[in-house]
GUNU-766688 format. One record per residue (C-alpha): y, z, x; residue in three letters; residue number from 1. Coordinates in pm, 1 decimal. Layout:
N
- Y	Z	X	Ala	NUM
...
***
This chain:
101
- -1043.3	-2354.5	963.7	Met	1
- -710.5	-2387.4	784.2	Val	2
- -414.0	-2217.5	955.5	Thr	3
- -87.7	-2065.6	832.6	Val	4
- 93.0	-2367.9	985.3	Asp	5
- -120.4	-2603.2	780.8	Asp	6
- -36.7	-2411.9	465.6	Val	7
- 330.4	-2391.6	551.8	Thr	8
- 343.9	-2774.1	604.3	Arg	9
- 211.5	-2822.7	251.7	Glu	10
- 449.1	-2565.6	109.6	Leu	11
- 739.8	-2762.9	259.0	Glu	12
- 656.0	-3024.8	-8.8	Lys	13
- 710.0	-2779.5	-293.1	Val	14
- 1072.9	-2820.5	-411.3	Val	15
- 1261.2	-2584.5	-639.0	Asp	16
- 1340.3	-2808.2	-940.4	Pro	17
- 1672.2	-2644.1	-1018.7	Glu	18
- 1815.4	-2632.2	-666.8	Ile	19
- 1635.5	-2932.8	-510.2	Gly	20
- 1538.0	-2762.0	-182.3	Leu	21
- 1185.1	-2679.8	-48.5	Pro	22
- 1071.5	-2327.8	-123.4	Ile	23
- 1011.1	-2272.9	248.7	Thr	24
- 1372.6	-2354.5	332.3	Glu	25
- 1485.1	-2111.8	63.0	Met	26
- 1259.2	-1840.7	209.1	His	27
- 1072.6	-1791.9	-124.9	Leu	28
- 729.2	-1758.9	31.2	Val	29
- 655.2	-1387.7	110.2	Asp	30
- 294.7	-1397.0	221.6	Glu	31
- 21.4	-1630.6	328.3	Ile	32
- -321.1	-1478.0	382.0	Thr	33
- -627.2	-1674.4	489.1	Ile	34
- -965.5	-1510.9	472.9	Lys	35
- -1260.9	-1628.5	683.6	Glu	36
- -1444.4	-1747.3	377.0	Asp	37
- -1174.5	-2004.8	304.3	Gly	38
- -992.0	-1801.5	41.1	Glu	39
- -614.9	-1843.9	48.3	Leu	40
- -365.1	-1599.7	-99.1	Phe	41
- 8.1	-1701.0	-134.3	Ile	42
- 269.2	-1469.2	-267.1	Lys	43
- 612.9	-1599.2	-364.5	Tyr	44
- 928.5	-1503.6	-548.6	His	45
- 1210.9	-1697.6	-712.3	Leu	46
- 1585.8	-1683.0	-676.5	Thr	47
- 1628.7	-1475.6	-990.9	Ala	48
- 1402.5	-1255.1	-1205.6	Pro	49
- 1484.0	-1460.2	-1513.1	Phe	50
- 1443.0	-1803.4	-1359.7	Cys	51
- 1317.5	-2046.1	-1636.0	Pro	52
- 941.9	-1980.7	-1674.9	Pro	53
- 866.0	-2350.1	-1683.5	Ile	54
- 1011.1	-2385.4	-1328.9	Phe	55
- 826.8	-2077.6	-1212.4	Ala	56
- 496.4	-2210.1	-1340.0	Glu	57
- 562.3	-2560.7	-1202.7	Asp	58
- 627.8	-2414.9	-851.0	Ile	59
- 311.0	-2201.5	-869.6	Gly	60
- 99.0	-2497.7	-980.6	Met	61
- 243.5	-2724.4	-702.5	Asn	62
- 163.7	-2450.9	-446.2	Ile	63
- -192.6	-2429.9	-578.8	Arg	64
- -252.7	-2800.0	-600.6	Gln	65
- -120.0	-2885.9	-257.8	Leu	66
- -285.9	-2606.1	-63.3	Thr	67
- -622.2	-2638.0	-240.8	Ser	68
- -663.7	-2986.4	-79.8	Lys	69
- -653.1	-2853.7	272.1	Leu	70
- -977.3	-2869.8	472.9	Asp	71
- -1166.7	-2541.5	469.7	Gly	72
- -989.4	-2399.1	160.6	Val	73
- -1242.3	-2281.1	-100.7	Lys	74
- -1019.1	-2090.6	-330.5	Lys	75
- -640.6	-2046.4	-377.5	Val	76
- -467.6	-1758.8	-546.8	Thr	77
- -89.1	-1795.0	-600.3	Val	78
- 98.6	-1485.5	-707.0	Val	79
- 456.4	-1476.0	-828.8	Leu	80
- 632.4	-1137.5	-808.1	His	81
- 969.5	-1005.3	-912.8	Gly	82
- 996.9	-1224.6	-1217.0	His	83
- 1024.0	-1096.9	-1572.3	Ala	84
- 718.0	-1292.2	-1684.3	Leu	85
- 517.8	-1281.9	-1358.4	Ala	86
- 188.1	-1169.0	-1515.5	Asn	87
- 194.8	-1437.8	-1778.9	Glu	88
- 284.3	-1708.0	-1522.4	Ile	89
- 18.7	-1585.6	-1277.6	Asn	90
- -241.7	-1607.2	-1554.8	Gln	91
- -154.0	-1967.5	-1626.9	Arg	92
- -142.9	-2069.1	-1259.6	Val	93
- -468.4	-1890.3	-1160.1	Asn	94
- -763.3	-1938.1	-1399.7	Pro	95
- -928.1	-1607.6	-1301.7	Asp	96
- -616.8	-1396.4	-1247.9	Tyr	97
- -638.0	-1029.9	-1335.8	Lys	98
- -302.7	-842.3	-1347.3	Pro	99
- -281.3	-527.0	-1140.4	Ala	100
- -360.6	-214.6	-1341.7	Ala	101
***
């Protein structure tokens, strides 16, 4: 079974394209939840609510791609919060994303 440490090691490879530092070093990852069925939930934020959407989406896609390759991971949901376009970005990063009502 995948662990939070396994996920964190992969997230250390995700670099903020504007600042050039790993998102883990910048403390941008807010939550990592692993369910017994292999479903992974990762919540993150960016340095500013109006960070360029292309960077926000790129970070989300990198998180998804890297963590989905871990042994035991069946599904990954990556959720950006605190950004002006969070819902739109989350829909692009997660094929089956449904915004909170």
